[in-house]
C-alpha positions as a Markdown table, in Angstrom:
| # | Residue | x | y | z |
|---|---|---|---|---|
| 1 | Unk | -28.8 | -40.5 | -95.3 |
| 2 | Unk | -27.4 | -41.5 | -98.7 |
| 3 | Unk | -26.4 | -45.1 | -99.5 |
| 4 | Unk | -23.5 | -44.8 | -101.9 |
| 5 | Unk | -21.9 | -48.3 | -102.1 |
| 6 | Unk | -22.9 | -51.8 | -101.4 |
| 7 | Unk | -19.9 | -54.0 | -101.0 |
| 8 | Unk | -19.5 | -57.8 | -100.9 |
| 9 | Unk | -19.0 | -59.9 | -97.8 |
| 10 | Unk | -15.4 | -58.7 | -97.2 |
| 11 | Unk | -14.7 | -55.8 | -99.6 |
| 12 | Unk | -16.0 | -52.6 | -101.2 |
| 13 | Unk | -14.3 | -50.4 | -103.7 |
| 14 | Unk | -14.8 | -46.8 | -102.7 |
| 15 | Unk | -14.4 | -43.8 | -105.0 |
| 16 | Unk | -14.0 | -40.6 | -102.8 |
| 17 | Unk | -15.7 | -38.4 | -105.4 |
| 18 | Unk | -18.9 | -40.5 | -105.2 |
| 19 | Unk | -19.0 | -40.1 | -101.4 |
| 20 | Unk | -19.1 | -36.3 | -101.8 |
| 21 | Unk | -21.6 | -36.1 | -104.6 |
| 22 | Unk | -24.8 | -35.8 | -102.4 |
| 23 | Unk | -23.0 | -33.3 | -100.1 |
| 24 | Unk | -22.0 | -31.1 | -103.0 |
| 25 | Unk | -25.5 | -31.2 | -104.5 |
| 26 | Unk | -27.2 | -30.5 | -101.1 |
| 27 | Unk | -25.0 | -28.2 | -100.5 |
| 28 | Unk | -23.7 | -29.6 | -97.2 |
| 29 | Unk | -21.1 | -28.0 | -94.9 |
| 30 | Unk | -20.2 | -31.3 | -93.3 |
| 31 | Unk | -20.6 | -35.1 | -93.7 |
| 32 | Unk | -20.4 | -38.2 | -91.5 |
| 33 | Unk | -19.3 | -41.3 | -93.3 |
| 34 | Unk | -20.5 | -44.7 | -91.9 |
| 35 | Unk | -20.3 | -48.2 | -93.0 |
| 36 | Unk | -20.7 | -51.7 | -91.5 |
| 37 | Unk | -18.4 | -54.6 | -91.1 |
| 38 | Unk | -20.5 | -57.7 | -91.9 |
| 39 | Unk | -18.1 | -59.8 | -89.7 |
| 40 | Unk | -19.7 | -57.9 | -86.7 |
| 41 | Unk | -16.3 | -56.6 | -85.5 |
| 42 | Unk | -16.2 | -52.8 | -85.9 |
| 43 | Unk | -12.4 | -52.6 | -85.6 |
| 44 | Unk | -11.2 | -50.3 | -88.4 |
| 45 | Unk | -9.1 | -51.9 | -91.0 |
| 46 | Unk | -6.0 | -50.3 | -92.5 |
| 47 | Unk | -8.1 | -49.7 | -95.6 |
| 48 | Unk | -10.7 | -47.8 | -93.5 |
| 49 | Unk | -8.0 | -45.6 | -92.1 |
| 50 | Unk | -6.5 | -45.0 | -95.6 |
| 51 | Unk | -9.9 | -44.0 | -97.0 |
| 52 | Unk | -10.6 | -41.8 | -94.0 |
| 53 | Unk | -7.4 | -39.8 | -94.8 |
| 54 | Unk | -8.5 | -39.5 | -98.4 |
| 55 | Unk | -11.9 | -38.3 | -97.4 |
| 56 | Unk | -10.6 | -35.7 | -94.9 |
| 57 | Unk | -8.1 | -34.4 | -97.5 |
| 58 | Unk | -10.8 | -34.2 | -100.2 |
| 59 | Unk | -13.2 | -32.6 | -97.8 |
| 60 | Unk | -10.8 | -29.8 | -97.0 |
| 61 | Unk | -10.4 | -29.1 | -100.8 |
| 62 | Unk | -14.2 | -29.0 | -101.2 |
| 63 | Unk | -14.8 | -27.0 | -98.0 |
| 64 | Unk | -16.9 | -29.9 | -96.7 |
| 65 | Unk | -15.8 | -31.0 | -93.2 |
| 66 | Unk | -15.7 | -34.7 | -92.5 |
| 67 | Unk | -17.0 | -34.8 | -89.0 |
| 68 | Unk | -16.4 | -38.6 | -88.5 |
| 69 | Unk | -16.1 | -42.0 | -90.1 |
| 70 | Unk | -18.0 | -44.6 | -88.1 |
| 71 | Unk | -17.6 | -48.3 | -88.5 |
| 72 | Unk | -20.7 | -50.3 | -87.3 |
| 73 | Unk | -20.6 | -53.8 | -86.0 |
| 74 | Unk | -23.1 | -56.2 | -84.4 |
| 75 | Unk | -25.1 | -55.6 | -81.3 |
| 76 | Unk | -24.9 | -51.8 | -81.4 |
| 77 | Unk | -21.1 | -51.8 | -81.4 |
| 78 | Unk | -19.4 | -49.1 | -83.3 |
| 79 | Unk | -16.0 | -47.3 | -83.6 |
| 80 | Unk | -15.5 | -43.7 | -84.3 |
| 81 | Unk | -12.2 | -43.2 | -86.3 |
| 82 | Unk | -12.2 | -39.6 | -85.2 |
| 83 | Unk | -12.3 | -40.5 | -81.5 |
| 84 | Unk | -9.4 | -42.9 | -82.1 |
| 85 | Unk | -7.4 | -40.3 | -84.1 |
| 86 | Unk | -7.3 | -42.6 | -87.1 |
| 87 | Unk | -7.1 | -40.7 | -90.4 |
| 88 | Unk | -7.8 | -37.3 | -89.0 |
| 89 | Unk | -4.2 | -36.0 | -88.7 |
């Protein structure tokens, strides 16, 4: 597990290249991206879906599969963007 970003209460600026750095150095064949929503609601935002699309596209170029992007909420709740078909077109 590699912590890459620590956002504020309601936002985080994500640079796709930074998310793949540890995977490239490992070298890893695949990654799972996860982040939490401090609000406790794990519903993916439009920005979460947009970043997921960018990650999947970059992963294909790097030959590192993005297995899932998981949003974690409170009380053990989570949402898999892959299961919902969001950003994995």
